[in-house]
C-alpha angles and dihedrals in degrees: 000000000000102000126185127177142190113230120207145124108258099012106164090097094059116115093195093098089053092048099044095042089050089055091045091055093043093052092039092231107182124230094004130135138171118202141171122251121196106209123179114229094248091056097040100094094049093044091052094049090047098050095113094047087050089056102256126135091198146335145210118232124214134178131343096018108057095101091041090053090053093051093045097054128073097204128055138166119243094263093053091047090053095046096036087223137102131206101162128045120195132187112239133179087260094047137266116350126196118222136174120219100168094102093045089054091050095052094041091053092054090047091049100045098032108031092171091060117107121191087212095056095083151335119305120227117206120193109209137022103227134112093292091048089055094056092044095049094048090048096048091050091050089047091057105261104165095217136011116212114193117200113194133154087230107048095189091065091052088047088053090051090048092052096041092053092040090228105195098209111023139137133191127220133181120233088260090055095053094112088060091049093050094050109112094351123149098203138029119193129179113209099170126091091251107124095030117129105283095017130101116261128253102266104188117131109252093195094102093052115096115251091235090059117112117233122204137168128200088213110097097174098102097025090217109039124198089262093053092046094051089046092051094047089049091055101257121137109246139199123197123223102245095088091060089061091048097044097047088062094059099079094048096049089049092051093047101042107020095239125103107222126208129234104230140175089253091059092047091052091047093053093043090053092051088050091051092244104120 
């Protein structure tokens, strides 16, 4: 049995089993199963190190265990080393290796849903300075963004992110300075939980943002957040956050099962139906 799991606490909300089991069925992979595994924080490191003994060929890791997974493993890919966080674990001839595909998923989603977007076309503005912002900032720099502008209510946290990732061309702005950050930008991405169901919306004024600038949000419940709605009504191209979830799953599935799956409209519809958003 080729078993893979997603490790988190809690983990019942994860759509990873739905995504991966859909691909397992689609590609008719024999004796394969993907399952959730709820693991308390105090048990996470030991569980991760024991994955092979527990019968798993790999795993995904979700909150709050991504940093724990990085520390628990001896081998990492370059992206996981840079971010100091792991969301995908793969069995290699040398043992378990931690990888991070969050940034890949972010960029792949933009390329999929907004093919005309080019990272090199203008500065990228990131709202927030948490774990998701780290993955997005690193991915945008690698994709060729000429400048990364991080807007955060606590500038010192954004400055720490910038130093830790050694971003070559980055600037930090307080929330009060958001208008200056948006001026001339080519991309705006919200990496905070603002706009999520039950949370307050992002309230920054989008007027200084060029109409050609793409606006995206890593939040996907609701699919169109308040920020995306305002951007769309203002004439900006927009991309929702669901695709990041779907695309980040692709490299792991390929590593575990030897088949590169596709993110299709059928898969999007399946996940949206499960989220009750059809």
